[in-house]
N, C-alpha and C positions, 0 to 999 in steps of 0.2 A: 811668357815662355812656358810651354807645356811641359809637364813632368810625367814620365811613364816609368814604372818599376816592373821588372819581370822576375817571376819566381816559378818554382815547380808547384808549390802549395801555398795558398793564401788562406789564413785562418782569420775570421772576423769575430772579435769578442775575446777578452782576456780574463775571463773567470776561470773556475776550476777546469771546465771542459776545454776551454781555449788554450790554457797553459799546457794541459796534457796533450792536446792535439798538436800544438806547435812543437813541443819537445819530441813527441813520437815521430812526427814527420821528419824533423831534423836528424834524429838518431838513425832514421832509415836512409839517410843520404840525400834528402830533398832540400833544395834551397827554399827556405821557408820564411814567410813574413807573418807577423801577428799584428792585426789592426785593432786598436782600442780607442774609444772616444773619450775615456777618462784620463787623468794625468797619472794613473797608477793601475797596476794589474790587481786581480783578485776577485772581481765581480761582486757578488752579494757578500762575500766574506770580508771585503774591505769597504766597498761602496755603501753597503747596507748594515755594516757592523755585526753581521752574524758570526759570532766568535767561536763556533764549534763545528767541526766536521762530523756529520752523520753519514753512515753508510760504509765506513771502512770495515765494520764488523757486522755480523748478522744480529738480528734482534733477539731480545730476551736472554734467558740464562744460558750459560756456557757459550758465549759469543765466539764465532769463528771469523778469522780475518778473510775477507773476500776481495779486497782491493790492495794492490801494491804498485809496482811499476813507477810511473811518474808521481803518483800520489805519495809513495814512500820517499821519493827524492825531495818533495816539498817538505815533508816532516823532518827529514834529515837536515835540510838547509835551515829550517827554523831553529833546530837545536844548535847548529853551528853559531847562530847569531845570539844564542843565550836564551831563546824562548823554550824553556823546558816543557816537554809535552805533558799535558795533564789529561790522562785517560780517566774519564769519570763514567759512572753509571747515572744516567739522567733520571729525572722524576718519573719518566715513562718506562724506566727499567732497561734502557738500551745503552750500550757502550759507545760513547762519543769521545772525540779528541778536541779538547779546548785549546785555544791558541790566542795570541795577541795580534789583532789585525795590523797594527803599525809595523810589527816585525815581519808580518807576512808580505807586506808591500816590498820590503827590501829582499826578502828571501826569493820572491818570484823574479825580481830584477836579476839577481845573481844566477838563478837557474837558467833563465833565457839567455844570458850572456854566455854561460858555460856551454850551452847546447848550440850556440851559434845562430840563434833565431834573431832575425831582424825585426825589432819591435818599433811600431809607429804609433805612439800615443798622441793624444789630442787630435785624433784623426777619425772623422765620422763617415760611415758608409752612406752614400746618397743615391746610388743607382747601380744597376748591373746590366751589362751589354750581353745579350744572348744571340745565338744563331742556332735555329732548330731546337734541339733539346740539350744544348750545351751553353755554359757560361763562358764567354770569351774574356771578359775583364770586369773590374769593379771601378765605379766612380766614387772617389772619396774627396773629402774636403778638410783642409786645415786653415789656419789663420792667414796663410799666404795664397789661398785659393784652391782650385780643384786640381786633382791629380788622378792618374789611372794606374791600376794594378792589374797586370795580366798574370795568368797562371794556368797550369795544366789541370789542377783540381782545386776545389774550394771547400772549406769547412765552415758551416754556420754554427758558431758558439755564442750567439748574441743573447740567448735566453728567451728572446721574443720572436725567433724565426724571421728576423728582418731581412737577411739575404735571401732566404727561401721566398719570401713575399715579393721582394724587389725583382727577383728573377722570373716571376710569373708562375712559380710552382704553387701547388695547393697547400693550404694550411687549414688548421682547425682552431677555433676559439672555444675553449672550455668544453662543457658537456653538451648533450643533445639540445638543451634549451639555451645554450650560449652563456651559461654561468661559469665563472671561474672561482678558484679558491681565494680566500681573503689574503690581502697583502698587509705587511706589517712594517711600521716604522720603529725600529729598535732605538733604544737610547741607553746611555751609560750613566750610572750614578757613582760618585765617589763618597768616601766617608761612611761606608755601610758597615755595620757590625755583623759580619757573616757568621758569627757564632750563634746567632738567632736563626730560627727556621726560615728558609727562603723557598719554601715549597709552594706549589700551586694552591694548596688549601690555605696557606697563610696569606697569599696574594688575594685570593677570593674573599676571605673574611674582611680584609682591609678595603677592597674595592666596593663590596656591597655596603659597608658602613658609610663609605664616602658618597655613594649614590643616594643613600637614605638621607644624608646630611645636605644633599643638593649640589654637590660638586658636579659641574656639567662636563659634557664631551667625553665621558667614559664609555667605552664600548665593551671590549672583552673583560669579563669578570674574573677569569681564571687563566693564568698563563705562567710561562717559565721565567725564572731569573737564573742566568748563568753566573756561577760563582767561580772565580779563579783562586787557586790555592795561594795563601800568604798575600792576599791583596784585599783592599777595602773597596775595590771597584767592581761593580757588577753590571751585566748587560740585561736589560729588561725587554721582554717580547710581549707587548700588550696592545699598543695603539693599532687599530685595524680598520681597513677600508676595502671595498669591493671594486676593483677596476672594471670599467665598461669599455675601455678602449685605450689607445696609446698615443693619441694626438696631444699636442702641447696644452690645449685648454683643459683636457681631462686630467693630465698628469699634474698640471699646476694646482688644480683643485684638490687632488689627492694629497699632494705634499702639504698644502696649507691645512687641510683637515687633520693630517697626521701630526703636524707640529703643535696644533692647538690641543690635541689629545695628550701629547707628551706633557705639556705643562700641567694639565689637570691630573695626570697620573702621578707626577712628581709631588704635587700638593697632597694627593690622597695617600700615597705611600708614606710620605714624611709624617703625616698626621696620625695615621691609623695602623701602620705596620711596625711591630717591634723590630729594632735594629736599624730602622730608617730615620730615626729622629734627627740625626745630624747630617743626613745625606745632602749632596749638592749635584745638580745636573752638570755632567761633564761633557756630554756630546749627544747630539741627535743624529741618527742615521749614518752617514750624511744623506742617504737617499732611501726612499721607501723600498723595501725588499719584496719583490714579486715572487709568489710561489707558482703562479700559473697565468699564462697569457696565450699567445699563439704556440702551436706546435706543428711540426712537419707531417705531411702525409708521406709515408715511406713505402718501400716495396714490401715490407712486412710490418705487422703491428703487434706490439706487446700487449697481451690481453689480461683481463682479470684472472682467467684460468691459469695462464702462464705464471703469474705472480703467486696466486693462492695455492696452486698445486705444486709450486716450486719446480717447474719444468726444466729438465736437463736436455741438451741437444749437442750433437757432435760438431756443429758449426758455430758454437758460441764464441763471442769475442770479448766477453767480460761477464762478471757475476754481479747480480743484484741481491743484496742481503737485507734490504729494508722491507718493512711491511707497509701496506697502503696507509698513508696518513693524510686525512682529508680535512681541510679547514674551510668549511662552507658557511659557518656562522660568525657574525661579528661579535657575538656576546659569549660564545662558549668555546672550550678548547677543541682540539682536533678529535675526530673519530678515527680510531685505529681498527683495522681489520686483522684479526689474529692469524698468525702462521706458526708453523712448527719452530720451536726454539733451535737456533743454530743452523737453520736451513737457508738455502739460496736458490735463485733461478738463473738460467743462462740467458744472455742478451744476444739476439741474432744480428748479424751484420746488416741484414735487410732493413732493420728498424732504424739504421743510421744512414740509409741511402734514400735520397729523394725518389719518389715514384715518377717524377716528371723530368728532372734534369739529371743526365747521366754522370756528370762530373761534379755533383754536389752532394756533400755529406752533411748531416746534422748531428750534433752531440749535446750533452747536457740535458736541460729540461725541455728541449724541443723534439726529442727522439719520438718516433712514431709509436703511439700507444693509445689505448682507450683510457677512460677516466680513471679506472682503478689501477691500470698498469702505470699510468703517469704518476699517480700518488706514491708509487714505490720507487720509481727511477729518478725522481727530480732532486734527491738529496745530493750534497756536494761530493761525498765519497764516491757514489755511483757515477757522478758527472766526470770525475777523474778517469774512471774506467771507460766510459763511452767516448770521452774525448781522446784518450790514448789510442783506442781502436780506430777512431775516425781518422786521426792523423796518420797512423801507419797505413791504413787502407788508401787514403788519398795519395800518399807518397808512392805506394806500389802502383796505383793506377796511373799516376802522372808519368811514371817511368816505363810502364808496360802496356798501357792502353786500356786495361780492364782489371777488375779485381779478381784475385785468386784466393779463396778463403783459406786453403791449406798454407799458402805462403804467408798470408797475413797473420794467421795464428802462430806460425813458427817465429815470425819476427816479433810478435808481441811477447811470446814466452822468452825469447832471447833478451828482450828489454825488461824482463822481470815482472810482467803482468801475470795475474792469477787467472787461469782459464779452467 
């Protein structure tokens, strides 16, 4: 028996951008579905254990809030569940929001229920039916078989531009040479004495000593350890791999390499880093966290100049406050490109619109950008902003046939977004 579901807006991918897109579309009055292949929402925040939201605030001293709207709703829902927000200044000098990933799963369920979004988890996108330069429907798969989702507009929030690619629209892989940023398998340690320094320099000292002593499979020598107030559990961002593709064989090898590294890092930190003497491995991942894979070719492109010059524009649909953060080395920490403290750039709607498919939007880390632009917009706080805008724009276009930037901006402001 065939199954077909009809909506105004279909969002694929339930990470930060997908949550925001679905909520923004539903708030705009669109009948909305959110399709997610995992058994929970949250994307890298839950599936890869990245327990801090970067990008809600501008970088450096005197941070300015640049993301609100649906992003704020998520923070409020976390607080309702007892996950007190921990606003910290990271080792890189930026204001981040630490949270507990397991609480986030429930917070996102509650938010989607409250907004009336129809969530389909355990559902994988496997194809897109197109006609001319429009998507007509999605082909999806669950454990009962295939089903079809039709909609007026679609939003790709997969993080890997999967819908863009399956629709036949153009994508880009990495930089001009086809190189992407390093991916990281995070892991959590319990029993840590966080009164001892958990700085990148302390990590580096321990890892270098472990390498000298012959502990194998250690890649990055210097990295972040995320500490949660009043907890002996920390999140470690060290094991690193460079993805070459997204097929099953490649991903299998990356996951195996990452897990092998985790065990070596646990041994190294436990033996050589003060405060880690009694630590225990609590959780890996569960999945490798990708910083960069495919991204969409859009009607406009966010450039290095836009980000570094902090370009302002009257048709912006969100603000980006992060500075370019580029992880190209397996052994070293990220390279940061400096920007003025407290400054931001505007994100144009065209960077969220496919250049090839008229009813397809992309949000999160697939937005149309060059290498430096990408390195600033990929963080989760900014993903909330681009997702929110894409959802509102898709809802407006589904109802009216085309996008109207003034009406989209007005609706975003009505929904609490910062423009």
